[in-house]
LOGU-126307 format. One record per residue (C-alpha): x, y, z; residue number from 0; residue in one letter. Coordinates in steps of 0.001 Angstrom, whole numbers, plus 524288, in hexadecimal, padded with zeros to 5 digits. Layout:
// residues N
c1, c2, c3, drenmi, sero
X, Y, Z, NUM, A
...
//
This chain:
// residues 310
c1, c2, c3, drenmi, sero
CBF2E, 7B3C8, BA562, 0, M
CB613, 7B947, BAF59, 1, T
CB1E4, 7C3D9, BA645, 2, E
CADAA, 7B90F, B9C30, 3, L
CA49E, 7B224, BA542, 4, L
C98C7, 7BBD0, BA34E, 5, P
C9A81, 7BADE, B93EB, 6, L
C9B9E, 7AB77, B952C, 7, L
C8F89, 7AB24, B9CDE, 8, L
C876C, 7B2F1, B93FF, 9, V
C8CF5, 7AB71, B885A, 10, L
C897A, 79E79, B8F66, 11, A
C7B46, 7A195, B92E4, 12, I
C7843, 7AB8F, B87F7, 13, G
C728E, 7A1D5, B7EFD, 14, P
C693E, 79D60, B8990, 15, F
C652A, 7AACB, B8D25, 16, L
C62E9, 7ADCC, B7F39, 17, L
C5A91, 7A16C, B7DC5, 18, A
C52C1, 7A309, B8A88, 19, E
C4FF6, 7B234, B85F7, 20, G
C4A57, 7AC2B, B7983, 21, L
C4279, 7A191, B8080, 22, L
C3EC3, 7A677, B8D7E, 23, A
C31CC, 7AC9B, B871D, 24, R
C2E26, 79FF4, B806B, 25, Y
C272C, 79923, B8C14, 26, E
C1FE3, 7A5B9, B8E2B, 27, L
C1B1C, 7A754, B8002, 28, M
C16D7, 7997F, B7FA2, 29, V
C0E23, 79AF7, B8B3B, 30, W
C08C8, 7A813, B8685, 31, T
C04D6, 7A319, B7923, 32, V
BFEF5, 79700, B7F22, 33, G
C07E9, 78CAD, B794D, 34, W
C09CB, 786D0, B8625, 35, R
C0306, 78878, B931F, 36, T
C072A, 78899, BA1B5, 37, Q
C081E, 77B2F, BA7B5, 38, V
C0398, 77DF3, BB696, 39, P
C0370, 76FA0, BBA25, 40, V
C0E30, 76ADD, BC2A2, 41, L
C141C, 75DF1, BC3D4, 42, P
C0C2F, 75442, BCAEB, 43, A
C15C8, 754E6, BD823, 44, N
C16C9, 7636E, BD904, 45, L
C0C98, 76AB4, BE0B7, 46, P
C071D, 777CA, BDBBB, 47, Y
C0A4A, 77E53, BE924, 48, A
C103B, 7797D, BF617, 49, R
C0DE7, 77E16, C033C, 50, G
C00A0, 780CD, C099A, 51, A
BF5C2, 7760A, C091D, 52, D
BEF55, 7777E, BFBF5, 53, P
BE258, 77562, C0291, 54, D
BE326, 781C7, C0A13, 55, R
BE52F, 78F5D, C04F1, 56, P
BF32F, 7943A, C0734, 57, P
BF740, 7A111, C0CC8, 58, D
BFD31, 7A395, BFED3, 59, A
C02B1, 79D84, BF2AB, 60, Y
C117F, 79F86, BF0A3, 61, L
C1630, 79E31, BE2E0, 62, V
C252A, 79D25, BE125, 63, Y
C2B67, 7A177, BD559, 64, L
C3A42, 79D34, BD484, 65, D
C451E, 7A2FD, BCE72, 66, G
C4AA7, 7A04B, BC156, 67, I
C4FBB, 79208, BC4D9, 68, G
C410C, 78DE9, BC45D, 69, K
C40A3, 78311, BBA18, 70, R
C3691, 7793F, BBF1B, 71, R
C2B99, 777F5, BC81B, 72, F
C332F, 7738B, BD45F, 73, T
C3FAD, 77AB4, BD3CA, 74, D
C4436, 786D6, BDA78, 75, T
C50A7, 78D14, BDBD7, 76, R
C51B6, 7886D, BE9DE, 77, D
C4BB6, 77BA2, BE8B7, 78, G
C3EE2, 78032, BED5F, 79, G
C44A5, 7840A, BFABF, 80, Q
C3D5B, 79165, BFAD2, 81, L
C2FC7, 78BFE, BF794, 82, V
C3224, 78068, C0195, 83, Q
C350A, 78A5F, C0BA9, 84, A
C2939, 7932D, C08BC, 85, V
C2056, 78779, C0951, 86, I
C26CE, 78333, C168E, 87, A
C25D1, 790EB, C1C22, 88, G
C1847, 7940E, C1721, 89, A
C0FF4, 787EA, C16E2, 90, P
C0452, 7915B, C14C5, 91, E
C0868, 793F2, C0796, 92, L
C0693, 78CF5, BFA1B, 93, R
C12DE, 78D68, BF1E0, 94, V
C14A2, 78B96, BE3A2, 95, L
C226B, 78A3A, BDEFE, 96, G
C20D4, 78297, BD181, 97, Q
C1D61, 78EB7, BC90C, 98, V
C264E, 79027, BBCAE, 99, Q
C284B, 79F1A, BBC89, 100, P
C3179, 79DA7, BB0E3, 101, Y
C27D7, 796A2, BA7FB, 102, S
C1C2F, 79C56, BA270, 103, P
C17C7, 78EAC, B9F93, 104, L
C19AE, 78A65, BAE88, 105, A
C2366, 7805A, BA879, 106, D
C2F48, 77D12, BAFE2, 107, P
C3C1D, 77D0D, BA70B, 108, L
C4006, 76FA7, BAD5C, 109, V
C387B, 764D4, BA5C9, 110, G
C397B, 76BAF, B9903, 111, R
C429A, 7637E, B901B, 112, P
C4A82, 76F00, B8A7C, 113, V
C4C53, 77548, B97FF, 114, W
C4FEC, 7681E, B9EAB, 115, D
C5A63, 76778, B94F8, 116, W
C5F0D, 775A9, B96EB, 117, L
C5EFB, 77210, BA5A7, 118, R
C6814, 7677D, BA4D3, 119, R
C71DE, 76DAD, B9A5E, 120, H
C7003, 77C85, B9BA8, 121, I
C698D, 77F42, BA85F, 122, G
C6BB4, 78DCD, BA7EE, 123, I
C6013, 78E77, B9D02, 124, T
C567D, 78B79, BA877, 125, L
C5BDF, 796C5, BB051, 126, F
C5B35, 79F91, BA4B2, 127, L
C4DE6, 79BCE, B9FFC, 128, H
C483D, 7A0BD, BACA8, 129, N
C4FEF, 7AC4D, BACF2, 130, V
C4AC8, 7AF36, B9FA1, 131, M
C3C96, 7ACA2, BA401, 132, Q
C3DE5, 7B710, BAE74, 133, T
C415E, 7C03D, BA50A, 134, F
C36FC, 7BD33, B9B19, 135, V
C2D59, 7BE6B, BA73B, 136, A
C32EF, 7CC0B, BA8E2, 137, A
C326D, 7D048, B9A91, 138, D
C26D4, 7D9A7, B991F, 139, R
C2388, 7D356, B8BD5, 140, R
C2224, 7C6DE, B9200, 141, Y
C1F53, 7C9B9, BA0F2, 142, R
C1042, 7C99D, BA0AD, 143, P
C0FDB, 7BBC8, B995B, 144, L
C19E9, 7B661, BA334, 145, Y
C1362, 7BC15, BAF2D, 146, N
C05CE, 7B6A7, BA94F, 147, H
C0C9E, 7A904, BA772, 148, A
C136F, 7A79C, BB496, 149, V
C07BD, 7ADF7, BBCDB, 150, G
BFE24, 7A4E9, BB57F, 151, G
C0779, 799AF, BB8EF, 152, Q
C074C, 79DC2, BC756, 153, I
BF913, 79FD3, BC83B, 154, A
BF722, 7920D, BC1D4, 155, E
BFFFB, 78B0D, BCBEA, 156, Q
BF93B, 7921E, BD753, 157, L
BEC8D, 78DCC, BD376, 158, R
BF1D1, 77F49, BD226, 159, L
BF64F, 78136, BDF5F, 160, A
BE9BD, 78545, BE524, 161, G
BE8A7, 79370, BE363, 162, Y
BDBD3, 7983D, BE0A1, 163, A
BDB1F, 7A4F6, BD92B, 164, P
BD426, 7B08D, BE22D, 165, G
BD65B, 7A939, BEE89, 166, S
BDDB6, 7B457, BF3ED, 167, G
BE988, 7AB3B, BF7D1, 168, I
BF5F9, 7B315, BF610, 169, P
BFFE1, 7AE96, BEB5C, 170, V
C0E11, 7B1C5, BEE6C, 171, V
C17D1, 7B17E, BE351, 172, L
C260A, 7AF42, BE81F, 173, L
C2F96, 7B2BC, BDC50, 174, G
C3EFD, 7AEEB, BDDF4, 175, Y
C46B8, 7B62F, BD45F, 176, S
C4108, 7B4E2, BC638, 177, G
C34B7, 7AF87, BCCD6, 178, G
C327B, 7BD15, BD196, 179, A
C2F75, 7C1A1, BC332, 180, Q
C2689, 7B6D2, BC1BF, 181, M
C1F1A, 7B8B1, BCF6A, 182, A
C1DF4, 7C794, BCCA0, 183, L
C1958, 7C4ED, BBF1D, 184, G
C0EEB, 7BB63, BC34F, 185, A
C0796, 7C414, BCC1A, 186, V
BFE35, 7C936, BC350, 187, E
BFA28, 7BC84, BBC8B, 188, E
BF853, 7B678, BC9F5, 189, L
BEF43, 7C1A8, BCE47, 190, W
BE81E, 7BFDF, BC1BB, 191, T
BE5CA, 7B19E, BC3F3, 192, Q
BE4CF, 7AFBD, BD197, 193, L
BE166, 7BD79, BD808, 194, R
BEA77, 7B8D2, BE2F7, 195, A
BF16D, 7C249, BEBD1, 196, P
BFFD4, 7C297, BE7D7, 197, L
C0C36, 7C463, BED99, 198, W
C1A19, 7C345, BE783, 199, A
C26CC, 7C0B8, BEE63, 200, I
C33C7, 7C1EC, BE6C1, 201, T
C3FA2, 7BB4A, BEAC4, 202, L
C4B7E, 7C0FC, BE3FC, 203, G
C41F5, 7C50F, BD9E5, 204, G
C46EC, 7C6D9, BCB5C, 205, F
C3B89, 7CE4E, BC559, 206, H
C3936, 7DA1B, BBC2A, 207, D
C2F66, 7E1E4, BC40C, 208, G
C2577, 7E305, BB81F, 209, A
C1AAE, 7D9E8, BBD51, 210, N
C0E05, 7DF60, BC1C3, 211, D
C0D8E, 7DD8A, BD0CE, 212, L
C0033, 7E42A, BD282, 213, T
BFA61, 7D7E8, BD839, 214, H
C062B, 7D37E, BE09D, 215, A
C02B7, 7D890, BEE78, 216, A
C103D, 7D7A5, BF1F2, 217, T
C1DA6, 7D4E3, BEC71, 218, V
C2819, 7D038, BF6C1, 219, H
C35E0, 7D0A4, BF0F2, 220, R
C403B, 7C891, BF7F5, 221, L
C4D7A, 7CD63, BF47C, 222, T
C5BAD, 7CF20, BF8AB, 223, S
C6628, 7D965, BF551, 224, G
C6E7B, 7CDD5, BF0FD, 225, N
C64D0, 7C8B9, BE680, 226, D
C6AF2, 7CE9E, BDAD4, 227, W
C61FE, 7C633, BD2C2, 228, I
C566E, 7CD6D, BD732, 229, E
C5D5C, 7DA4C, BD6BC, 230, Q
C5FEB, 7D932, BC82D, 231, V
C5141, 7D843, BC5D8, 232, S
C4FFE, 7E5B0, BCCFB, 233, T
C57E0, 7EC6F, BC251, 234, W
C5629, 7E50D, BB61F, 235, L
C47E6, 7E67B, BB5AF, 236, F
C43EB, 7F464, BB3EB, 237, P
C367E, 7F2EA, BBB6C, 238, E
C3DB7, 7EF45, BC78A, 239, R
C4440, 7FD64, BC61D, 240, W
C4002, 807D1, BD08B, 241, R
C3EF4, 8104E, BC4EB, 242, L
C32F1, 80A04, BBF8E, 243, L
C2A41, 80D05, BC92D, 244, R
C1E8B, 80877, BC1EE, 245, R
C2413, 7FB36, BBED9, 246, S
C1B9F, 7F041, BC65F, 247, P
C2670, 7EC5C, BD08E, 248, W
C288B, 7FAF0, BD333, 249, N
C194B, 7FD3E, BD542, 250, R
C195F, 7F1A2, BDE8A, 251, A
C24FE, 7F7AB, BE646, 252, L
C1DCF, 8044F, BE635, 253, A
C11A4, 7FD58, BEB67, 254, A
C1895, 7F772, BF665, 255, G
C15B4, 7E9AF, BF15B, 256, K
C248A, 7E552, BF0B0, 257, V
C2A32, 7E151, BFDFA, 258, R
C3930, 7DDE2, BFECA, 259, V
C3DD3, 7D3A8, C06BA, 260, H
C4D6C, 7D32B, C0882, 261, R
C5410, 7C615, C08B8, 262, L
C6157, 7C9CB, C09D1, 263, E
C6C64, 7C45F, C0856, 264, P
C6588, 7BAE9, BFF20, 265, A
C6A04, 7B9E3, BF0C7, 266, T
C6147, 7B682, BE517, 267, H
C6861, 7A8B1, BE344, 268, V
C7265, 7A0EF, BE912, 269, G
C761F, 79CD1, BF6B1, 270, P
C7090, 7A971, BFC6B, 271, L
C6473, 7A9D2, BF43C, 272, S
C5694, 7AD58, BFA90, 273, Y
C540E, 79EFA, BFA6C, 274, I
C60F4, 79888, BFFCD, 275, S
C5E76, 78F41, C0A8E, 276, P
C6CD0, 79056, C0F94, 277, T
C6F81, 79EB2, C1033, 278, A
C6D3C, 7A3C4, C1DF6, 279, R
C6925, 7B0C7, C22BF, 280, L
C6EF3, 7B638, C2F92, 281, D
C621A, 7B034, C3718, 282, D
C64D5, 7A2A1, C31CB, 283, G
C59F1, 7A242, C27B9, 284, R
C5CA9, 79D74, C19E7, 285, S
C59D0, 7A67E, C0EB4, 286, H
C4F30, 79CB4, C0A54, 287, L
C49ED, 79D4B, C185A, 288, D
C48E1, 7AC83, C17D1, 289, R
C43EF, 7AD0E, C0ACE, 290, T
C3933, 7A2DD, C0E09, 291, T
C3615, 7AA05, C1998, 292, E
C34DE, 7B7FD, C131C, 293, T
C2C0C, 7B1C7, C07F7, 294, V
C2345, 7AB5A, C1211, 295, V
C22D2, 7B69E, C19F7, 296, G
C1EE0, 7BFB4, C0E90, 297, I
C13E8, 7B66F, C0BB0, 298, I
C0F24, 7B4C5, C18BC, 299, R
C0EE2, 7C3FA, C1AFD, 300, E
C0813, 7C622, C0E6C, 301, E
BFD5F, 7BB50, C11C9, 302, C
BFB14, 7C1D5, C1F27, 303, R
BFA0A, 7CF05, C1864, 304, A
BF019, 7C917, C0F56, 305, G
BE844, 7C353, C18C7, 306, R
BE81A, 7D018, C214B, 307, A
BE433, 7D815, C1606, 308, G
BD8C8, 7CF47, C1165, 309, S
//
């Protein structure tokens, strides 16, 4: 019976994978041809950014792009604990957590009648939808369009949060899991629209290594040897292979732009994940505490270096 489980699983989700494979490009194409436009306006009770006083320039803007569980403006895989911890630990930052990285239309899945029905009856389709969107964003045929859409969404959300293009205030893109694909893909569009100093932080980053990182000053890779999902992306996408020395990712490595931060023994998801508030290190900190301190420390170090070099 055990040997039949993989086959039964494939048969169970196969139709949904086929449907998602056919439909995943639809939203991107609808946006590309102009049939629908992005809707940047948020619900009345949801701020465009939290943290530092909006009447004073923050040290930096942090845009958090969550993993494939993102379905609405407010949800994250940890209930928002990472964003809340960063805001509490770094009150000098303005933090945006509402961006919809898996929707070229900036439209949450929750609230769409068909998806609400699927959520109640076949919840796995929401998961598969965002998985497929990640692979569309990594597909060389659609990558430029997807990067343009998500980068434009982030730029508009930053402007609505008070960011002044050309102000010189840094923008930090923090991408968890599949959010790393979207974060690295947004770099060039953000540079084009905002001319902002840009840094990226990938947390268990699942990405293809094919996005141009010329205008990312630094990419900080937060990883763990126990994170098998991130490891899959290092062999799944040829641009991550060391053999392809001229790929954007390998050029960034050669230029010294990529800095690695080890977060053992954290896992990608589950009770030992990077953002677990219960898993404890030998020094008594939770995994969430350490990840938060690492993110905040990186941003503060980069801000100090930026001020020293200006």
